[in-house]
Structure formats: C-alpha cells, structure tokens
PDB file with one MODEL, atoms N, CA, C and O in Angstrom:
MODEL        1
ATOM      1  N   MET A   1      87.645-102.205 -51.579  1.00  0.00           N
ATOM      2  CA  MET A   1      87.703-103.582 -52.024  1.00  0.00           C
ATOM      3  C   MET A   1      86.495-103.920 -52.884  1.00  0.00           C
ATOM      4  O   MET A   1      86.594-104.720 -53.814  1.00  0.00           O
ATOM      5  N   GLU A   2      85.353-103.311 -52.574  1.00  0.00           N
ATOM      6  CA  GLU A   2      84.135-103.624 -53.309  1.00  0.00           C
ATOM      7  C   GLU A   2      84.213-103.131 -54.750  1.00  0.00           C
ATOM      8  O   GLU A   2      83.677-103.788 -55.642  1.00  0.00           O
ATOM      9  N   THR A   3      84.858-102.004 -55.003  1.00  0.00           N
ATOM     10  CA  THR A   3      84.928-101.479 -56.365  1.00  0.00           C
ATOM     11  C   THR A   3      85.993-102.193 -57.193  1.00  0.00           C
ATOM     12  O   THR A   3      85.904-102.215 -58.421  1.00  0.00           O
ATOM     13  N   ARG A   4      86.973-102.762 -56.557  1.00  0.00           N
ATOM     14  CA  ARG A   4      88.025-103.451 -57.301  1.00  0.00           C
ATOM     15  C   ARG A   4      87.528-104.768 -57.903  1.00  0.00           C
ATOM     16  O   ARG A   4      87.949-105.141 -58.998  1.00  0.00           O
ATOM     17  N   LEU A   5      86.658-105.459 -57.215  1.00  0.00           N
ATOM     18  CA  LEU A   5      86.143-106.732 -57.704  1.00  0.00           C
ATOM     19  C   LEU A   5      85.359-106.550 -59.006  1.00  0.00           C
ATOM     20  O   LEU A   5      85.633-107.277 -59.961  1.00  0.00           O
ATOM     21  N   PRO A   6      84.400-105.625 -59.100  1.00  0.00           N
ATOM     22  CA  PRO A   6      83.697-105.442 -60.386  1.00  0.00           C
ATOM     23  C   PRO A   6      84.631-104.953 -61.499  1.00  0.00           C
ATOM     24  O   PRO A   6      84.469-105.350 -62.653  1.00  0.00           O
ATOM     25  N   LEU A   7      85.598-104.103 -61.171  1.00  0.00           N
ATOM     26  CA  LEU A   7      86.530-103.640 -62.196  1.00  0.00           C
ATOM     27  C   LEU A   7      87.398-104.786 -62.697  1.00  0.00           C
ATOM     28  O   LEU A   7      87.670-104.884 -63.894  1.00  0.00           O
ATOM     29  N   ALA A   8      87.825-105.636 -61.805  1.00  0.00           N
ATOM     30  CA  ALA A   8      88.627-106.783 -62.202  1.00  0.00           C
ATOM     31  C   ALA A   8      87.794-107.752 -63.044  1.00  0.00           C
ATOM     32  O   ALA A   8      88.290-108.323 -64.015  1.00  0.00           O
ATOM     33  N   LEU A   9      86.548-107.931 -62.674  1.00  0.00           N
ATOM     34  CA  LEU A   9      85.657-108.801 -63.423  1.00  0.00           C
ATOM     35  C   LEU A   9      85.424-108.261 -64.830  1.00  0.00           C
ATOM     36  O   LEU A   9      85.441-109.023 -65.797  1.00  0.00           O
ATOM     37  N   VAL A  10      85.210-106.966 -64.949  1.00  0.00           N
ATOM     38  CA  VAL A  10      85.019-106.344 -66.257  1.00  0.00           C
ATOM     39  C   VAL A  10      86.281-106.481 -67.101  1.00  0.00           C
ATOM     40  O   VAL A  10      86.194-106.757 -68.298  1.00  0.00           O
ATOM     41  N   ALA A  11      87.438-106.295 -66.503  1.00  0.00           N
ATOM     42  CA  ALA A  11      88.700-106.426 -67.227  1.00  0.00           C
ATOM     43  C   ALA A  11      88.909-107.856 -67.713  1.00  0.00           C
ATOM     44  O   ALA A  11      89.368-108.066 -68.836  1.00  0.00           O
ATOM     45  N   ILE A  12      88.581-108.830 -66.888  1.00  0.00           N
ATOM     46  CA  ILE A  12      88.732-110.234 -67.275  1.00  0.00           C
ATOM     47  C   ILE A  12      87.775-110.581 -68.406  1.00  0.00           C
ATOM     48  O   ILE A  12      88.171-111.233 -69.373  1.00  0.00           O
ATOM     49  N   VAL A  13      86.533-110.158 -68.298  1.00  0.00           N
ATOM     50  CA  VAL A  13      85.549-110.443 -69.348  1.00  0.00           C
ATOM     51  C   VAL A  13      85.963-109.777 -70.654  1.00  0.00           C
ATOM     52  O   VAL A  13      85.889-110.399 -71.714  1.00  0.00           O
ATOM     53  N   PHE A  14      86.389-108.546 -70.594  1.00  0.00           N
ATOM     54  CA  PHE A  14      86.797-107.817 -71.798  1.00  0.00           C
ATOM     55  C   PHE A  14      88.001-108.472 -72.461  1.00  0.00           C
ATOM     56  O   PHE A  14      88.025-108.632 -73.681  1.00  0.00           O
ATOM     57  N   SER A  15      88.992-108.849 -71.675  1.00  0.00           N
ATOM     58  CA  SER A  15      90.178-109.484 -72.253  1.00  0.00           C
ATOM     59  C   SER A  15      89.837-110.860 -72.827  1.00  0.00           C
ATOM     60  O   SER A  15      90.408-111.255 -73.844  1.00  0.00           O
ATOM     61  N   THR A  16      88.925-111.592 -72.201  1.00  0.00           N
ATOM     62  CA  THR A  16      88.497-112.891 -72.720  1.00  0.00           C
ATOM     63  C   THR A  16      87.795-112.735 -74.063  1.00  0.00           C
ATOM     64  O   THR A  16      88.016-113.530 -74.977  1.00  0.00           O
ATOM     65  N   ILE A  17      86.959-111.725 -74.183  1.00  0.00           N
ATOM     66  CA  ILE A  17      86.262-111.470 -75.450  1.00  0.00           C
ATOM     67  C   ILE A  17      87.269-111.141 -76.541  1.00  0.00           C
ATOM     68  O   ILE A  17      87.140-111.624 -77.665  1.00  0.00           O
ATOM     69  N   LEU A  18      88.260-110.333 -76.228  1.00  0.00           N
ATOM     70  CA  LEU A  18      89.276-109.985 -77.222  1.00  0.00           C
ATOM     71  C   LEU A  18      90.073-111.209 -77.671  1.00  0.00           C
ATOM     72  O   LEU A  18      90.337-111.386 -78.860  1.00  0.00           O
ATOM     73  N   VAL A  19      90.449-112.040 -76.721  1.00  0.00           N
ATOM     74  CA  VAL A  19      91.228-113.235 -77.054  1.00  0.00           C
ATOM     75  C   VAL A  19      90.399-114.191 -77.902  1.00  0.00           C
ATOM     76  O   VAL A  19      90.894-114.725 -78.895  1.00  0.00           O
ATOM     77  N   LEU A  20      89.150-114.410 -77.525  1.00  0.00           N
ATOM     78  CA  LEU A  20      88.304-115.343 -78.270  1.00  0.00           C
ATOM     79  C   LEU A  20      87.969-114.826 -79.660  1.00  0.00           C
ATOM     80  O   LEU A  20      87.840-115.617 -80.594  1.00  0.00           O
ATOM     81  N   SER A  21      87.828-113.529 -79.811  1.00  0.00           N
ATOM     82  CA  SER A  21      87.534-112.997 -81.145  1.00  0.00           C
ATOM     83  C   SER A  21      88.745-113.128 -82.064  1.00  0.00           C
ATOM     84  O   SER A  21      88.585-113.230 -83.280  1.00  0.00           O
ATOM     85  N   GLY A  22      89.927-113.125 -81.513  1.00  0.00           N
ATOM     86  CA  GLY A  22      91.127-113.319 -82.317  1.00  0.00           C
ATOM     87  C   GLY A  22      91.363-114.767 -82.699  1.00  0.00           C
ATOM     88  O   GLY A  22      92.146-115.045 -83.607  1.00  0.00           O
ATOM     89  N   CYS A  23      90.707-115.686 -82.029  1.00  0.00           N
ATOM     90  CA  CYS A  23      90.904-117.108 -82.296  1.00  0.00           C
ATOM     91  C   CYS A  23      89.948-117.660 -83.345  1.00  0.00           C
ATOM     92  O   CYS A  23      90.064-118.827 -83.717  1.00  0.00           O
ATOM     93  N   GLN A  24      89.025-116.871 -83.823  1.00  0.00           N
ATOM     94  CA  GLN A  24      88.061-117.362 -84.803  1.00  0.00           C
ATOM     95  C   GLN A  24      88.727-117.567 -86.147  1.00  0.00           C
ATOM     96  O   GLN A  24      89.641-116.830 -86.516  1.00  0.00           O
ATOM     97  N   LYS A  25      88.267-118.569 -86.876  1.00  0.00           N
ATOM     98  CA  LYS A  25      88.807-118.849 -88.202  1.00  0.00           C
ATOM     99  C   LYS A  25      88.288-117.816 -89.189  1.00  0.00           C
ATOM    100  O   LYS A  25      87.163-117.330 -89.074  1.00  0.00           O
ATOM    101  N   LYS A  26      89.114-117.499 -90.142  1.00  0.00           N
ATOM    102  CA  LYS A  26      88.721-116.595 -91.209  1.00  0.00           C
ATOM    103  C   LYS A  26      88.282-117.448 -92.388  1.00  0.00           C
ATOM    104  O   LYS A  26      89.126-117.984 -93.106  1.00  0.00           O
ATOM    105  N   ASN A  27      86.977-117.583 -92.602  1.00  0.00           N
ATOM    106  CA  ASN A  27      86.453-118.441 -93.650  1.00  0.00           C
ATOM    107  C   ASN A  27      86.780-117.917 -95.034  1.00  0.00           C
ATOM    108  O   ASN A  27      87.031-118.708 -95.943  1.00  0.00           O
ATOM    109  N   ALA A  28      86.786-116.621 -95.217  1.00  0.00           N
ATOM    110  CA  ALA A  28      87.051-116.064 -96.541  1.00  0.00           C
ATOM    111  C   ALA A  28      88.475-116.361 -96.974  1.00  0.00           C
ATOM    112  O   ALA A  28      88.722-116.601 -98.156  1.00  0.00           O
ATOM    113  N   ALA A  29      89.405-116.349 -96.049  1.00  0.00           N
ATOM    114  CA  ALA A  29      90.800-116.582 -96.411  1.00  0.00           C
ATOM    115  C   ALA A  29      91.105-118.059 -96.593  1.00  0.00           C
ATOM    116  O   ALA A  29      91.960-118.410 -97.408  1.00  0.00           O
ATOM    117  N   THR A  30      90.429-118.934 -95.856  1.00  0.00           N
ATOM    118  CA  THR A  30      90.731-120.350 -95.948  1.00  0.00           C
ATOM    119  C   THR A  30      89.878-121.071 -96.972  1.00  0.00           C
ATOM    120  O   THR A  30      90.195-122.202 -97.342  1.00  0.00           O
ATOM    121  N   ASN A  31      88.814-120.456 -97.439  1.00  0.00           N
ATOM    122  CA  ASN A  31      87.937-121.090 -98.411  1.00  0.00           C
ATOM    123  C   ASN A  31      88.511-120.904 -99.803  1.00  0.00           C
ATOM    124  O   ASN A  31      88.437-119.811-100.364  1.00  0.00           O
ATOM    125  N   LEU A  32      89.080-121.956-100.365  1.00  0.00           N
ATOM    126  CA  LEU A  32      89.682-121.874-101.683  1.00  0.00           C
ATOM    127  C   LEU A  32      88.690-122.180-102.794  1.00  0.00           C
ATOM    128  O   LEU A  32      88.980-121.948-103.968  1.00  0.00           O
ATOM    129  N   ASN A  33      87.518-122.702-102.430  1.00  0.00           N
ATOM    130  CA  ASN A  33      86.514-123.003-103.433  1.00  0.00           C
ATOM    131  C   ASN A  33      85.858-121.708-103.895  1.00  0.00           C
ATOM    132  O   ASN A  33      85.633-120.803-103.090  1.00  0.00           O
ATOM    133  N   PRO A  34      85.548-121.613-105.195  1.00  0.00           N
ATOM    134  CA  PRO A  34      84.893-120.399-105.670  1.00  0.00           C
ATOM    135  C   PRO A  34      83.498-120.270-105.065  1.00  0.00           C
ATOM    136  O   PRO A  34      82.854-121.263-104.726  1.00  0.00           O
ATOM    137  N   GLU A  35      83.059-119.046-104.942  1.00  0.00           N
ATOM    138  CA  GLU A  35      81.753-118.791-104.362  1.00  0.00           C
ATOM    139  C   GLU A  35      80.662-119.328-105.265  1.00  0.00           C
ATOM    140  O   GLU A  35      80.784-119.306-106.490  1.00  0.00           O
ATOM    141  N   SER A  36      79.606-119.806-104.656  1.00  0.00           N
ATOM    142  CA  SER A  36      78.484-120.259-105.454  1.00  0.00           C
ATOM    143  C   SER A  36      77.732-119.037-105.977  1.00  0.00           C
ATOM    144  O   SER A  36      77.932-117.917-105.507  1.00  0.00           O
ATOM    145  N   GLN A  37      76.881-119.272-106.940  1.00  0.00           N
ATOM    146  CA  GLN A  37      76.152-118.170-107.565  1.00  0.00           C
ATOM    147  C   GLN A  37      75.247-117.467-106.553  1.00  0.00           C
ATOM    148  O   GLN A  37      75.110-116.244-106.594  1.00  0.00           O
ATOM    149  N   SER A  38      74.626-118.228-105.645  1.00  0.00           N
ATOM    150  CA  SER A  38      73.737-117.609-104.663  1.00  0.00           C
ATOM    151  C   SER A  38      74.514-116.738-103.684  1.00  0.00           C
ATOM    152  O   SER A  38      74.036-115.672-103.295  1.00  0.00           O
ATOM    153  N   GLU A  39      75.707-117.176-103.279  1.00  0.00           N
ATOM    154  CA  GLU A  39      76.531-116.365-102.386  1.00  0.00           C
ATOM    155  C   GLU A  39      77.002-115.104-103.090  1.00  0.00           C
ATOM    156  O   GLU A  39      77.094-114.036-102.484  1.00  0.00           O
ATOM    157  N   LEU A  40      77.297-115.241-104.371  1.00  0.00           N
ATOM    158  CA  LEU A  40      77.765-114.107-105.149  1.00  0.00           C
ATOM    159  C   LEU A  40      76.681-113.046-105.224  1.00  0.00           C
ATOM    160  O   LEU A  40      76.955-111.862-105.034  1.00  0.00           O
ATOM    161  N   HIS A  41      75.460-113.458-105.498  1.00  0.00           N
ATOM    162  CA  HIS A  41      74.371-112.499-105.579  1.00  0.00           C
ATOM    163  C   HIS A  41      73.982-111.970-104.207  1.00  0.00           C
ATOM    164  O   HIS A  41      73.532-110.830-104.089  1.00  0.00           O
ATOM    165  N   GLY A  42      74.146-112.770-103.184  1.00  0.00           N
ATOM    166  CA  GLY A  42      73.801-112.326-101.842  1.00  0.00           C
ATOM    167  C   GLY A  42      74.714-111.221-101.341  1.00  0.00           C
ATOM    168  O   GLY A  42      74.279-110.338-100.601  1.00  0.00           O
ATOM    169  N   SER A  43      75.984-111.267-101.744  1.00  0.00           N
ATOM    170  CA  SER A  43      76.924-110.265-101.249  1.00  0.00           C
ATOM    171  C   SER A  43      76.745-108.922-101.942  1.00  0.00           C
ATOM    172  O   SER A  43      77.197-107.900-101.426  1.00  0.00           O
ATOM    173  N   THR A  44      76.092-108.904-103.102  1.00  0.00           N
ATOM    174  CA  THR A  44      75.884-107.638-103.811  1.00  0.00           C
ATOM    175  C   THR A  44      74.434-107.166-103.717  1.00  0.00           C
ATOM    176  O   THR A  44      74.047-106.196-104.369  1.00  0.00           O
ATOM    177  N   LYS A  45      73.654-107.841-102.919  1.00  0.00           N
ATOM    178  CA  LYS A  45      72.232-107.490-102.794  1.00  0.00           C
ATOM    179  C   LYS A  45      72.037-106.082-102.249  1.00  0.00           C
ATOM    180  O   LYS A  45      71.062-105.415-102.597  1.00  0.00           O
ATOM    181  N   VAL A  46      72.938-105.627-101.411  1.00  0.00           N
ATOM    182  CA  VAL A  46      72.802-104.301-100.825  1.00  0.00           C
ATOM    183  C   VAL A  46      72.947-103.200-101.872  1.00  0.00           C
ATOM    184  O   VAL A  46      72.489-102.077-101.660  1.00  0.00           O
ATOM    185  N   LEU A  47      73.579-103.518-102.997  1.00  0.00           N
ATOM    186  CA  LEU A  47      73.723-102.516-104.050  1.00  0.00           C
ATOM    187  C   LEU A  47      72.372-102.154-104.667  1.00  0.00           C
ATOM    188  O   LEU A  47      72.230-101.111-105.306  1.00  0.00           O
ATOM    189  N   GLN A  48      71.398-103.014-104.470  1.00  0.00           N
ATOM    190  CA  GLN A  48      70.052-102.746-104.974  1.00  0.00           C
ATOM    191  C   GLN A  48      69.484-101.479-104.337  1.00  0.00           C
ATOM    192  O   GLN A  48      68.625-100.826-104.929  1.00  0.00           O
ATOM    193  N   ALA A  49      69.945-101.127-103.154  1.00  0.00           N
ATOM    194  CA  ALA A  49      69.456 -99.946-102.446  1.00  0.00           C
ATOM    195  C   ALA A  49      69.915 -98.649-103.098  1.00  0.00           C
ATOM    196  O   ALA A  49      69.471 -97.573-102.700  1.00  0.00           O
ATOM    197  N   ALA A  50      70.789 -98.729-104.083  1.00  0.00           N
ATOM    198  CA  ALA A  50      71.232 -97.525-104.787  1.00  0.00           C
ATOM    199  C   ALA A  50      70.069 -96.853-105.505  1.00  0.00           C
ATOM    200  O   ALA A  50      70.152 -95.676-105.858  1.00  0.00           O
ATOM    201  N   ASP A  51      68.990 -97.590-105.721  1.00  0.00           N
ATOM    202  CA  ASP A  51      67.784 -97.002-106.319  1.00  0.00           C
ATOM    203  C   ASP A  51      67.251 -95.848-105.470  1.00  0.00           C
ATOM    204  O   ASP A  51      66.652 -94.908-105.992  1.00  0.00           O
ATOM    205  N   LEU A  52      67.470 -95.928-104.183  1.00  0.00           N
ATOM    206  CA  LEU A  52      66.933 -94.916-103.270  1.00  0.00           C
ATOM    207  C   LEU A  52      67.597 -93.553-103.429  1.00  0.00           C
ATOM    208  O   LEU A  52      67.008 -92.533-103.072  1.00  0.00           O
ATOM    209  N   VAL A  53      68.801 -93.527-103.954  1.00  0.00           N
ATOM    210  CA  VAL A  53      69.510 -92.261-104.104  1.00  0.00           C
ATOM    211  C   VAL A  53      69.646 -91.834-105.561  1.00  0.00           C
ATOM    212  O   VAL A  53      70.414 -90.927-105.881  1.00  0.00           O
ATOM    213  N   GLY A  54      68.894 -92.494-106.443  1.00  0.00           N
ATOM    214  CA  GLY A  54      68.849 -92.051-107.820  1.00  0.00           C
ATOM    215  C   GLY A  54      69.671 -92.847-108.804  1.00  0.00           C
ATOM    216  O   GLY A  54      69.669 -92.522-109.992  1.00  0.00           O
ATOM    217  N   TYR A  55      70.378 -93.880-108.363  1.00  0.00           N
ATOM    218  CA  TYR A  55      71.145 -94.719-109.274  1.00  0.00           C
ATOM    219  C   TYR A  55      70.315 -95.929-109.682  1.00  0.00           C
ATOM    220  O   TYR A  55      69.333 -96.264-109.020  1.00  0.00           O
ATOM    221  N   ASN A  56      70.702 -96.571-110.748  1.00  0.00           N
ATOM    222  CA  ASN A  56      70.044 -97.801-111.156  1.00  0.00           C
ATOM    223  C   ASN A  56      70.703 -98.953-110.398  1.00  0.00           C
ATOM    224  O   ASN A  56      71.741 -99.469-110.812  1.00  0.00           O
ATOM    225  N   GLY A  57      70.094 -99.343-109.295  1.00  0.00           N
ATOM    226  CA  GLY A  57      70.668-100.356-108.418  1.00  0.00           C
ATOM    227  C   GLY A  57      70.798-101.708-109.077  1.00  0.00           C
ATOM    228  O   GLY A  57      71.775-102.419-108.842  1.00  0.00           O
ATOM    229  N   THR A  58      69.822-102.082-109.906  1.00  0.00           N
ATOM    230  CA  THR A  58      69.866-103.379-110.569  1.00  0.00           C
ATOM    231  C   THR A  58      71.038-103.444-111.541  1.00  0.00           C
ATOM    232  O   THR A  58      71.759-104.440-111.592  1.00  0.00           O
ATOM    233  N   LYS A  59      71.221-102.379-112.308  1.00  0.00           N
ATOM    234  CA  LYS A  59      72.320-102.344-113.266  1.00  0.00           C
ATOM    235  C   LYS A  59      73.664-102.345-112.543  1.00  0.00           C
ATOM    236  O   LYS A  59      74.599-103.024-112.970  1.00  0.00           O
ATOM    237  N   LEU A  60      73.765-101.589-111.454  1.00  0.00           N
ATOM    238  CA  LEU A  60      74.982-101.537-110.663  1.00  0.00           C
ATOM    239  C   LEU A  60      75.309-102.907-110.084  1.00  0.00           C
ATOM    240  O   LEU A  60      76.457-103.348-110.125  1.00  0.00           O
ATOM    241  N   ARG A  61      74.296-103.577-109.546  1.00  0.00           N
ATOM    242  CA  ARG A  61      74.490-104.898-108.960  1.00  0.00           C
ATOM    243  C   ARG A  61      74.936-105.899-110.019  1.00  0.00           C
ATOM    244  O   ARG A  61      75.860-106.678-109.785  1.00  0.00           O
ATOM    245  N   ASN A  62      74.289-105.884-111.180  1.00  0.00           N
ATOM    246  CA  ASN A  62      74.667-106.809-112.252  1.00  0.00           C
ATOM    247  C   ASN A  62      76.095-106.553-112.717  1.00  0.00           C
ATOM    248  O   ASN A  62      76.831-107.492-113.023  1.00  0.00           O
ATOM    249  N   SER A  63      76.479-105.306-112.768  1.00  0.00           N
ATOM    250  CA  SER A  63      77.833-104.949-113.179  1.00  0.00           C
ATOM    251  C   SER A  63      78.860-105.492-112.181  1.00  0.00           C
ATOM    252  O   SER A  63      79.878-106.059-112.578  1.00  0.00           O
ATOM    253  N   VAL A  64      78.594-105.320-110.918  1.00  0.00           N
ATOM    254  CA  VAL A  64      79.515-105.812-109.879  1.00  0.00           C
ATOM    255  C   VAL A  64      79.556-107.336-109.895  1.00  0.00           C
ATOM    256  O   VAL A  64      80.619-107.926-109.701  1.00  0.00           O
ATOM    257  N   ASP A  65      78.405-107.984-110.125  1.00  0.00           N
ATOM    258  CA  ASP A  65      78.385-109.449-110.217  1.00  0.00           C
ATOM    259  C   ASP A  65      79.245-109.936-111.370  1.00  0.00           C
ATOM    260  O   ASP A  65      79.984-110.909-111.219  1.00  0.00           O
ATOM    261  N   ARG A  66      79.163-109.272-112.526  1.00  0.00           N
ATOM    262  CA  ARG A  66      79.989-109.667-113.667  1.00  0.00           C
ATOM    263  C   ARG A  66      81.473-109.489-113.357  1.00  0.00           C
ATOM    264  O   ARG A  66      82.294-110.331-113.722  1.00  0.00           O
ATOM    265  N   ILE A  67      81.809-108.405-112.693  1.00  0.00           N
ATOM    266  CA  ILE A  67      83.207-108.166-112.326  1.00  0.00           C
ATOM    267  C   ILE A  67      83.704-109.242-111.372  1.00  0.00           C
ATOM    268  O   ILE A  67      84.818-109.744-111.524  1.00  0.00           O
ATOM    269  N   LYS A  68      82.878-109.600-110.384  1.00  0.00           N
ATOM    270  CA  LYS A  68      83.270-110.635-109.430  1.00  0.00           C
ATOM    271  C   LYS A  68      83.429-111.985-110.115  1.00  0.00           C
ATOM    272  O   LYS A  68      84.356-112.731-109.800  1.00  0.00           O
ATOM    273  N   GLN A  69      82.537-112.309-111.047  1.00  0.00           N
ATOM    274  CA  GLN A  69      82.637-113.578-111.767  1.00  0.00           C
ATOM    275  C   GLN A  69      83.907-113.617-112.607  1.00  0.00           C
ATOM    276  O   GLN A  69      84.595-114.637-112.650  1.00  0.00           O
ATOM    277  N   ALA A  70      84.219-112.514-113.273  1.00  0.00           N
ATOM    278  CA  ALA A  70      85.434-112.458-114.081  1.00  0.00           C
ATOM    279  C   ALA A  70      86.676-112.602-113.197  1.00  0.00           C
ATOM    280  O   ALA A  70      87.641-113.264-113.579  1.00  0.00           O
ATOM    281  N   ASN A  71      86.647-111.992-112.041  1.00  0.00           N
ATOM    282  CA  ASN A  71      87.769-112.094-111.110  1.00  0.00           C
ATOM    283  C   ASN A  71      87.927-113.528-110.605  1.00  0.00           C
ATOM    284  O   ASN A  71      89.043-114.043-110.523  1.00  0.00           O
ATOM    285  N   ASP A  72      86.811-114.168-110.267  1.00  0.00           N
ATOM    286  CA  ASP A  72      86.871-115.558-109.817  1.00  0.00           C
ATOM    287  C   ASP A  72      87.408-116.466-110.915  1.00  0.00           C
ATOM    288  O   ASP A  72      88.214-117.358-110.650  1.00  0.00           O
ATOM    289  N   LYS A  73      86.958-116.236-112.154  1.00  0.00           N
ATOM    290  CA  LYS A  73      87.441-117.041-113.278  1.00  0.00           C
ATOM    291  C   LYS A  73      88.949-116.861-113.445  1.00  0.00           C
ATOM    292  O   LYS A  73      89.677-117.834-113.640  1.00  0.00           O
ATOM    293  N   ARG A  74      89.410-115.621-113.369  1.00  0.00           N
ATOM    294  CA  ARG A  74      90.840-115.337-113.507  1.00  0.00           C
ATOM    295  C   ARG A  74      91.630-115.997-112.382  1.00  0.00           C
ATOM    296  O   ARG A  74      92.703-116.553-112.618  1.00  0.00           O
ATOM    297  N   ASN A  75      91.109-115.939-111.171  1.00  0.00           N
ATOM    298  CA  ASN A  75      91.788-116.570-110.026  1.00  0.00           C
ATOM    299  C   ASN A  75      91.883-118.082-110.210  1.00  0.00           C
ATOM    300  O   ASN A  75      92.915-118.678-109.902  1.00  0.00           O
ATOM    301  N   ARG A  76      90.805-118.714-110.715  1.00  0.00           N
ATOM    302  CA  ARG A  76      90.842-120.161-110.954  1.00  0.00           C
ATOM    303  C   ARG A  76      91.882-120.501-112.010  1.00  0.00           C
ATOM    304  O   ARG A  76      92.611-121.482-111.866  1.00  0.00           O
ATOM    305  N   GLU A  77      91.959-119.696-113.079  1.00  0.00           N
ATOM    306  CA  GLU A  77      92.946-119.936-114.127  1.00  0.00           C
ATOM    307  C   GLU A  77      94.368-119.790-113.591  1.00  0.00           C
ATOM    308  O   GLU A  77      95.251-120.574-113.937  1.00  0.00           O
ATOM    309  N   MET A  78      94.581-118.790-112.753  1.00  0.00           N
ATOM    310  CA  MET A  78      95.907-118.591-112.163  1.00  0.00           C
ATOM    311  C   MET A  78      96.271-119.760-111.250  1.00  0.00           C
ATOM    312  O   MET A  78      97.417-120.210-111.253  1.00  0.00           O
ATOM    313  N   GLU A  79      95.316-120.255-110.473  1.00  0.00           N
ATOM    314  CA  GLU A  79      95.579-121.396-109.602  1.00  0.00           C
ATOM    315  C   GLU A  79      95.939-122.631-110.417  1.00  0.00           C
ATOM    316  O   GLU A  79      96.832-123.390-110.040  1.00  0.00           O
ATOM    317  N   LYS A  80      95.240-122.834-111.542  1.00  0.00           N
ATOM    318  CA  LYS A  80      95.549-123.972-112.406  1.00  0.00           C
ATOM    319  C   LYS A  80      96.961-123.844-112.977  1.00  0.00           C
ATOM    320  O   LYS A  80      97.687-124.835-113.058  1.00  0.00           O
ATOM    321  N   LYS A  81      97.352-122.640-113.370  1.00  0.00           N
ATOM    322  CA  LYS A  81      98.696-122.426-113.896  1.00  0.00           C
ATOM    323  C   LYS A  81      99.750-122.687-112.829  1.00  0.00           C
ATOM    324  O   LYS A  81     100.785-123.297-113.100  1.00  0.00           O
ATOM    325  N   ILE A  82      99.480-122.224-111.623  1.00  0.00           N
ATOM    326  CA  ILE A  82     100.421-122.424-110.521  1.00  0.00           C
ATOM    327  C   ILE A  82     100.535-123.910-110.187  1.00  0.00           C
ATOM    328  O   ILE A  82     101.636-124.414-109.965  1.00  0.00           O
ATOM    329  N   GLU A  83      99.402-124.611-110.151  1.00  0.00           N
ATOM    330  CA  GLU A  83      99.430-126.049-109.873  1.00  0.00           C
ATOM    331  C   GLU A  83     100.146-126.797-110.994  1.00  0.00           C
ATOM    332  O   GLU A  83     100.839-127.782-110.739  1.00  0.00           O
ATOM    333  N   GLY A  84      99.982-126.335-112.231  1.00  0.00           N
ATOM    334  CA  GLY A  84     100.647-126.972-113.356  1.00  0.00           C
ATOM    335  C   GLY A  84     102.153-126.827-113.298  1.00  0.00           C
ATOM    336  O   GLY A  84     102.877-127.762-113.641  1.00  0.00           O
ATOM    337  N   THR A  85     102.636-125.678-112.873  1.00  0.00           N
ATOM    338  CA  THR A  85     104.083-125.473-112.765  1.00  0.00           C
ATOM    339  C   THR A  85     104.653-126.188-111.545  1.00  0.00           C
ATOM    340  O   THR A  85     105.832-126.541-111.532  1.00  0.00           O
ATOM    341  N   ALA A  86     103.844-126.403-110.535  1.00  0.00           N
ATOM    342  CA  ALA A  86     104.325-127.091-109.336  1.00  0.00           C
ATOM    343  C   ALA A  86     104.487-128.586-109.608  1.00  0.00           C
ATOM    344  O   ALA A  86     105.322-129.241-108.984  1.00  0.00           O
ATOM    345  N   ASP A  87     103.697-129.129-110.534  1.00  0.00           N
ATOM    346  CA  ASP A  87     103.781-130.552-110.851  1.00  0.00           C
ATOM    347  C   ASP A  87     105.022-130.898-111.650  1.00  0.00           C
ATOM    348  O   ASP A  87     105.479-132.040-111.611  1.00  0.00           O
ATOM    349  N   GLU A  88     105.573-129.942-112.368  1.00  0.00           N
ATOM    350  CA  GLU A  88     106.707-130.212-113.256  1.00  0.00           C
ATOM    351  C   GLU A  88     107.999-130.362-112.511  1.00  0.00           C
ATOM    352  O   GLU A  88     109.041-130.592-113.124  1.00  0.00           O
TER     353      GLU A  88
ENDMDL
END
C-alpha cells in the first residue's frame, strides 16, 4: 500500500502537467500583428554565433532578417487582398 500511494501521486502530477501544457495559448498562431523590429532581430540573434564555426554570423543574420521582413510584407499584402475580396 505504501508504494502505490507515491506511484499514484506521481501519475496524477504527471497527467496534470500534460493537461495544463496542452491548455496554453499559442501566441505565435493567434498573433496576427506583424512582429516588431526588436522581436525580429531578437529571434535571429543566435545566428550571430555562426562566427564561432567560421561563418560570417552578422551577414547570415542580416540575410535572414531581410528574408523575414520580405515574408512579413508579403503576408500583410496577402491579408489585405483577402480582406478586400471579403468586403465585396
């Protein structure tokens, strides 16, 4: 009986953690506003570490930032087109 109580407690705690982690909101999916410039640069900051393995990390980071900005611009244009057709 003594070993069943801790096992049951561990099972309850583990299942509670799983359920609660599934209930969290996904901010990236629900956030329709474009990322700010600081968030954009913050997400590519780790690319700066490419300098350690012989790549130009700054150039790589700037390249990825430009690609992300172009993608965001394209997404905004597509949303405007979709909203325009929905109004008609």
